[in-house]
C-alpha positions as CSV (number, residue, x, y, z in Angstrom):
1,M,0.0,0.0,0.0
2,S,1.4,3.4,-0.9
3,Q,2.0,6.2,1.6
4,L,-0.9,8.2,0.0
5,Q,-3.3,5.2,0.5
6,E,-2.2,4.7,4.1
7,W,-3.2,8.3,4.9
8,S,-6.7,7.8,6.2
9,L,-8.5,10.2,8.5
10,Q,-11.5,9.3,10.7
11,P,-14.9,9.9,9.1
12,G,-16.5,13.2,10.3
13,S,-13.2,14.3,11.9
14,A,-10.1,16.0,10.7
15,R,-7.9,14.0,13.0
16,G,-6.1,10.8,12.2
17,N,-3.1,8.7,13.4
18,P,-0.1,11.0,13.3
19,S,2.3,8.1,12.8
20,Q,0.6,7.3,9.4
21,E,0.0,10.9,8.2
22,L,1.9,13.0,5.7
23,S,2.7,16.4,7.2
24,L,3.8,19.7,6.0
25,A,6.6,19.3,8.5
26,D,8.1,16.6,6.3
27,A,11.0,17.7,4.2
28,D,9.9,15.2,1.5
29,V,6.4,16.8,1.4
30,Q,7.9,20.3,1.0
31,Q,10.1,19.1,-1.9
32,C,7.4,17.2,-3.7
33,P,3.9,18.0,-2.2
34,D,1.8,16.3,-4.9
35,A,0.9,13.2,-2.8
36,Y,0.1,15.3,0.2
37,H,-2.1,17.7,-1.8
38,G,-3.9,14.8,-3.4
39,A,-4.7,13.2,-0.1
40,L,-5.7,16.6,1.3
41,R,-8.2,17.1,-1.5
42,E,-9.9,13.9,-0.5
43,R,-10.0,14.9,3.2
44,P,-10.2,18.6,2.6
45,V,-10.0,19.9,6.2
46,H,-7.3,18.1,8.1
47,F,-5.7,18.8,11.5
48,D,-2.0,18.4,11.4
49,E,-1.2,16.9,14.8
50,R,2.5,17.6,14.5
51,L,2.1,21.3,13.7
52,G,-1.0,22.2,15.6
53,F,-3.1,23.7,12.9
54,F,-5.8,22.8,10.3
55,V,-5.2,22.6,6.6
56,C,-7.8,23.1,3.9
57,G,-7.2,21.9,0.3
58,R,-10.4,21.9,-1.7
59,Y,-11.2,24.8,-4.1
60,A,-14.8,25.3,-3.2
61,L,-14.2,25.3,0.6
62,M,-11.3,27.7,0.2
63,R,-13.3,30.2,-1.7
64,E,-15.9,30.0,1.1
65,V,-13.2,30.8,3.7
66,L,-11.7,33.6,1.6
67,R,-15.2,35.3,1.3
68,D,-16.0,35.0,5.0
69,T,-13.6,37.5,6.7
70,E,-15.8,37.7,9.8
71,T,-15.3,34.0,10.7
72,F,-11.8,33.6,9.2
73,S,-9.6,36.5,10.2
74,S,-6.4,37.7,8.7
75,I,-5.4,39.8,11.6
76,D,-2.0,38.6,12.9
77,S,-2.6,35.5,10.9
78,Q,0.9,35.0,9.4
79,S,2.9,35.4,12.6
80,V,4.6,32.0,13.1
81,D,6.4,32.7,16.4
82,G,4.0,30.5,18.2
83,L,4.7,27.7,15.8
84,R,8.5,28.3,15.4
85,P,9.7,30.4,18.4
86,P,12.7,32.6,17.5
87,P,15.8,32.5,19.6
88,P,16.3,35.2,22.3
89,E,18.9,37.1,20.3
90,A,16.5,37.5,17.4
91,I,13.8,38.8,19.8
92,E,16.2,41.4,21.2
93,I,17.1,42.6,17.7
94,R,13.4,42.9,16.9
95,K,12.8,45.1,19.9
96,T,15.0,47.7,18.2
97,C,12.9,47.7,15.1
98,H,9.7,49.6,14.3
99,P,6.7,47.6,15.5
100,V,5.0,45.1,13.3
101,V,1.5,46.4,12.3
102,N,-1.3,44.9,10.3
103,T,-1.7,46.5,6.9
104,L,-2.7,44.3,3.9
105,V,-2.0,40.6,4.2
106,T,-2.6,40.5,8.0
107,N,-5.6,42.8,8.3
108,D,-9.4,42.8,8.1
109,P,-12.0,45.4,7.2
110,P,-12.4,48.3,7.9
111,S,-8.7,48.9,8.5
112,H,-7.8,46.7,5.5
113,T,-10.3,48.6,3.3
114,R,-8.8,52.0,4.2
115,I,-5.2,50.9,3.6
116,R,-6.0,49.0,0.3
117,K,-7.7,52.1,-1.1
118,M,-4.7,54.3,-0.2
119,V,-2.1,52.1,-1.8
120,D,-4.1,50.7,-4.8
121,A,-3.5,53.3,-7.5
122,P,0.1,52.3,-8.6
123,F,-1.2,48.7,-9.1
124,R,-4.2,49.4,-11.3
125,A,-4.1,48.4,-14.9
126,R,-3.7,51.9,-16.2
127,S,-0.6,52.4,-14.1
128,L,0.9,49.0,-14.9
129,D,0.5,49.6,-18.7
130,K,3.0,52.4,-18.3
131,L,5.5,49.8,-17.0
132,K,5.2,47.3,-19.8
133,S,8.0,48.6,-22.1
134,R,10.3,48.9,-19.1
135,I,9.6,45.4,-17.9
136,E,10.1,44.1,-21.5
137,D,13.5,45.9,-21.6
138,I,14.5,44.4,-18.2
139,A,13.6,40.8,-19.4
140,H,15.6,41.2,-22.6
141,G,18.4,42.8,-20.7
142,A,18.6,39.7,-18.5
143,I,18.8,37.5,-21.5
144,D,21.5,39.7,-23.0
145,E,23.6,38.9,-20.0
146,F,23.8,35.2,-20.7
147,I,22.9,34.6,-24.3
148,G,26.4,35.1,-25.6
149,E,27.8,32.4,-23.3
150,E,28.3,28.8,-24.3
151,G,24.8,27.6,-24.5
152,T,24.2,26.9,-20.8
153,C,22.9,28.9,-18.0
154,E,21.7,28.7,-14.4
155,M,18.3,30.4,-14.8
156,V,17.2,31.1,-11.2
157,S,20.1,33.5,-10.5
158,R,20.6,34.7,-14.0
159,F,17.0,35.2,-15.1
160,A,14.3,34.6,-12.5
161,V,15.9,36.7,-9.7
162,P,17.1,39.8,-11.7
163,I,13.8,40.6,-13.4
164,P,11.6,41.1,-10.4
165,V,14.3,42.7,-8.3
166,R,15.1,45.3,-11.0
167,V,11.4,46.0,-11.5
168,I,10.6,46.5,-7.8
169,A,13.7,48.7,-7.4
170,D,12.5,50.9,-10.3
171,M,9.0,51.1,-8.8
172,L,10.3,52.0,-5.3
173,G,12.7,54.5,-6.8
174,L,15.8,52.8,-5.5
175,D,19.2,52.7,-7.1
176,P,19.5,49.6,-9.2
177,T,22.9,48.8,-7.7
178,L,21.0,48.0,-4.5
179,A,19.5,44.9,-6.2
180,P,21.6,42.5,-4.1
181,R,20.5,44.2,-0.8
182,I,16.9,44.3,-2.0
183,K,17.1,40.5,-2.6
184,A,18.7,39.9,0.8
185,W,16.0,42.0,2.6
186,S,13.3,40.2,0.8
187,D,14.7,36.8,1.6
188,A,15.0,37.8,5.3
189,S,11.3,38.8,5.2
190,V,10.0,35.4,3.9
191,D,12.5,32.9,5.3
192,P,11.0,32.9,8.9
193,L,7.5,32.4,7.5
194,G,8.5,29.0,6.1
195,M,9.2,27.7,9.7
196,M,12.2,25.7,8.5
197,V,15.2,27.9,9.1
198,S,17.8,27.6,11.8
199,D,18.1,29.8,14.9
200,Q,21.2,31.4,13.3
201,R,19.3,32.2,10.2
202,L,16.5,33.8,12.3
203,I,19.1,36.0,13.9
204,E,20.5,37.0,10.5
205,C,17.0,37.8,9.3
206,A,16.3,40.0,12.3
207,K,19.5,41.9,11.6
208,L,18.6,42.3,7.9
209,I,15.1,43.6,8.7
210,K,16.6,46.1,11.0
211,E,19.0,47.2,8.2
212,F,16.0,47.4,5.8
213,Q,14.0,49.5,8.1
214,D,16.8,51.9,8.8
215,F,17.4,52.4,5.1
216,I,13.7,52.8,4.1
217,V,13.0,55.3,6.9
218,K,15.7,57.5,5.5
219,A,14.4,57.0,2.0
220,L,10.8,57.9,3.0
221,E,12.0,61.0,4.8
222,A,13.9,62.0,1.7
223,R,10.7,61.6,-0.4
224,R,8.8,63.7,2.1
225,A,11.3,66.5,1.6
226,Q,11.7,66.0,-2.1
227,P,8.9,64.0,-3.8
228,Q,9.7,61.8,-6.8
229,D,7.6,59.7,-9.2
230,D,7.9,56.4,-7.3
231,L,6.1,54.1,-4.9
232,L,7.9,55.5,-1.8
233,T,6.6,59.0,-2.6
234,H,3.1,57.5,-3.1
235,L,3.2,56.0,0.4
236,V,4.3,59.3,1.9
237,Q,1.7,61.3,0.2
238,A,-1.3,58.9,0.4
239,R,-4.3,60.1,2.4
240,D,-7.5,58.4,3.6
241,A,-11.0,59.9,3.5
242,Q,-10.3,61.8,6.7
243,G,-7.1,63.2,5.3
244,E,-4.8,61.0,7.5
245,G,-1.7,59.5,6.1
246,F,0.3,56.4,6.9
247,T,2.3,56.0,10.1
248,M,6.0,55.2,9.6
249,A,5.3,51.6,10.9
250,E,2.5,51.2,8.3
251,M,4.8,52.5,5.5
252,L,7.5,50.1,6.5
253,S,5.1,47.2,6.7
254,L,3.7,48.0,3.2
255,T,7.2,48.4,1.7
256,Q,8.2,45.1,3.1
257,Q,5.1,43.4,1.7
258,L,5.6,45.0,-1.7
259,L,9.2,43.8,-1.7
260,V,8.1,40.2,-1.1
261,A,5.1,40.3,-3.4
262,G,7.1,42.0,-6.1
263,N,10.1,39.8,-5.8
264,E,10.2,36.4,-4.1
265,T,6.9,35.0,-5.4
266,T,7.5,36.3,-9.0
267,T,11.0,34.9,-9.0
268,N,9.6,31.5,-8.0
269,G,6.9,31.7,-10.7
270,I,9.4,32.6,-13.4
271,A,11.7,29.8,-12.4
272,A,8.9,27.3,-12.4
273,G,7.7,28.5,-15.8
274,V,11.2,28.2,-17.3
275,R,11.4,24.6,-16.0
276,L,8.1,23.8,-17.7
277,L,9.2,25.4,-21.0
278,A,12.4,23.4,-20.9
279,E,10.6,20.1,-20.1
280,Q,7.9,20.6,-22.8
281,P,9.5,22.3,-25.9
282,T,6.1,22.6,-27.7
283,L,5.1,25.2,-25.1
284,L,7.9,27.6,-26.1
285,Q,7.1,27.0,-29.8
286,A,3.5,27.8,-29.2
287,I,4.2,31.0,-27.5
288,R,6.7,32.0,-30.2
289,R,4.0,31.4,-32.9
290,Q,1.2,33.0,-30.9
291,P,2.5,35.4,-28.2
292,S,-1.0,35.9,-26.8
293,L,-0.8,32.4,-25.3
294,A,1.9,33.7,-22.9
295,L,-0.8,35.0,-20.5
296,I,-2.6,31.7,-20.4
297,F,0.7,30.0,-19.8
298,V,1.4,32.3,-16.9
299,N,-1.9,31.4,-15.3
300,E,-1.3,27.7,-15.8
301,V,2.2,28.0,-14.2
302,L,0.6,29.9,-11.2
303,R,-2.1,27.2,-11.0
304,L,0.2,24.2,-11.2
305,E,3.2,25.5,-9.2
306,S,1.6,28.0,-6.8
307,P,4.6,30.1,-5.6
308,V,2.7,30.9,-2.5
309,Q,1.6,27.4,-1.4
310,G,-0.6,28.5,1.4
311,L,-1.4,31.2,4.0
312,F,-3.1,31.2,7.4
313,R,-6.4,32.4,8.7
314,V,-7.5,32.6,12.4
315,V,-10.9,31.2,13.3
316,R,-12.9,33.9,15.1
317,K,-15.8,31.8,16.3
318,D,-16.7,28.1,16.5
319,T,-17.7,27.0,13.1
320,K,-17.8,24.0,10.7
321,L,-16.0,23.7,7.4
322,G,-16.5,20.7,5.1
323,G,-18.3,19.0,8.0
324,V,-15.3,19.5,10.3
325,H,-15.6,21.5,13.6
326,L,-13.2,24.3,13.9
327,P,-12.9,25.8,17.4
328,K,-12.6,29.6,18.0
329,G,-8.9,30.5,18.1
330,A,-7.8,27.7,15.8
331,R,-5.5,28.4,12.9
332,I,-6.2,27.1,9.4
333,M,-3.8,27.1,6.5
334,L,-5.5,27.6,3.1
335,R,-3.4,25.4,0.9
336,F,-3.7,27.2,-2.4
337,A,-1.5,24.7,-4.2
338,A,-3.9,21.8,-3.4
339,A,-7.0,23.8,-4.5
340,N,-5.3,24.8,-7.8
341,R,-5.2,21.2,-8.9
342,D,-8.7,20.3,-7.7
343,G,-10.3,18.1,-10.3
344,R,-13.7,19.3,-9.3
345,K,-12.7,22.7,-10.7
346,Y,-10.2,21.9,-13.4
347,A,-10.3,19.3,-16.1
348,N,-7.0,17.3,-16.3
349,P,-5.6,19.5,-13.5
350,E,-2.1,18.0,-13.6
351,R,-1.4,19.2,-17.2
352,I,-0.8,22.5,-18.8
353,D,-3.5,23.5,-21.2
354,L,-2.9,26.7,-23.3
355,H,-6.5,26.7,-24.2
356,R,-8.0,26.3,-20.7
357,A,-11.0,28.5,-20.5
358,N,-10.9,29.0,-16.7
359,A,-7.1,29.2,-16.3
360,G,-7.4,32.6,-14.6
361,T,-9.6,31.4,-11.8
362,H,-6.8,29.9,-9.7
363,V,-6.2,31.1,-6.2
364,A,-2.4,31.5,-6.4
365,F,-3.0,35.2,-5.6
366,G,-5.7,34.5,-3.0
367,A,-9.2,35.8,-3.7
368,G,-11.8,38.3,-2.5
369,I,-10.6,41.4,-0.6
370,H,-7.2,39.8,-0.1
371,H,-6.5,39.1,-3.8
372,C,-2.8,40.1,-4.1
373,I,-2.5,43.7,-4.9
374,G,0.6,42.9,-7.0
375,A,-1.1,40.2,-9.0
376,G,-1.3,42.3,-12.2
377,L,2.3,43.3,-11.9
378,A,3.5,39.6,-11.3
379,R,1.5,38.4,-14.3
380,M,3.0,41.2,-16.5
381,E,6.6,40.3,-15.4
382,M,6.1,36.6,-16.0
383,R,4.4,37.2,-19.4
384,E,7.2,39.4,-20.6
385,A,9.8,37.0,-19.3
386,F,8.4,34.0,-21.1
387,T,7.6,36.0,-24.3
388,A,11.2,37.3,-24.4
389,L,12.5,33.7,-24.0
390,A,10.3,32.5,-26.9
391,Q,11.6,35.4,-29.1
392,R,15.3,35.0,-28.3
393,L,15.8,31.2,-28.0
394,R,15.3,28.6,-30.7
395,R,15.9,25.8,-28.2
396,L,15.6,25.5,-24.4
397,E,16.2,22.2,-22.6
398,L,17.1,21.0,-19.2
399,A,20.8,20.5,-18.6
400,P,22.1,17.2,-17.0
401,G,22.5,17.2,-13.3
402,N,19.4,19.1,-12.1
403,D,18.1,17.9,-8.8
404,F,15.1,20.3,-8.8
405,A,15.6,21.0,-5.1
406,H,13.3,23.7,-3.6
407,H,13.9,26.0,-0.7
408,P,12.6,24.4,2.5
409,S,9.4,26.2,3.4
410,M,5.8,25.4,4.3
411,I,4.6,28.6,2.7
412,L,6.6,29.3,-0.4
413,R,7.7,27.1,-3.3
414,G,10.8,28.1,-5.2
415,L,13.6,26.3,-7.1
416,Q,17.1,26.7,-5.6
417,A,18.7,26.4,-9.1
418,L,17.7,25.4,-12.6
419,R,20.4,24.6,-15.2
420,V,19.4,24.7,-18.9
421,T,21.0,24.4,-22.3
422,F,19.8,26.7,-25.1
423,E,20.3,27.8,-28.6
424,P,19.8,31.5,-29.6
425,A,17.2,32.2,-32.2
């Protein structure tokens, strides 16, 4: 009997025998979560005994949760200190930082509504259209840096990382030479959320967040004195209906979230897409012949690979979900990656379909009021990246020796490295 078949939960309950269960705590599950997600979809609300929280993996139930912000709260939802306590040195460093406040990802109405309205304008379609040519230039510039080499390239560091980092640096109005620091700050923001890093790494992350805050505070104050046409200036100048602006803690929280949303997740999406293009050469050929297919490909990559595998909600009152009792105060992870391959929603969910009519209905960016504010930007960056590859490369294949290892994390999914061979067009 396979491990997947052995994973049986008691009828009417989300609890089973921990010795027989797959768990998000397992390194093998994080590296290859397909069996876990498959089992989860059959028992769609499951209590992970080893981690102490519920997990939901069915599309229809997830949409139900995402719509019901009164029962399933986002406030303080992503704090994992209770699940993975930081070492004392990291706690002491955090005390010297500006306080963590709830703004977008970790907030509910009406506060979330106020903040979303104040920060929304730069991410509307009209604003993003102005960035298209610049993103296209950045994508081609990344290809220029490796295309003259000997037909082989490591695509995470040379292609998937530089594009989003350069785009978000442009949007924030930061010097492009800061790209390595931006990447380091972004990594430090997300690594603790995955609950798989060492104490030493948590200490390093705390130091980097302190460095990030000190730098951004100075940059925000500079924009207050001398406004520019960038996101930092927008944060400084934004006002709500009562004429109140953001506090410094709010601006730091928003900048940190924009760094992550505009960097880590897009990098992981681009890397996953390049792997699929290298594995299935007909996809690159199809996009070359018909560039409009690139957007459907982007949505299929997001659906299949889900760079954000899941996020938490906190249960505000006793309730039932999928027939399972959830007590007030419980934490539930919405496992987007499982829902995005739900056969009840998607025909042939394990394969890419460049003509899938409902490709854009995935929940890789969440849904409802918490649909990712940077979703349009991420799609544009991925689309331009894949379109540029289709234009510039006649052949793209996997190089020998790839192990396809992913960064250990319960929250994000990203390749550590991806080696390809290629032939310029």
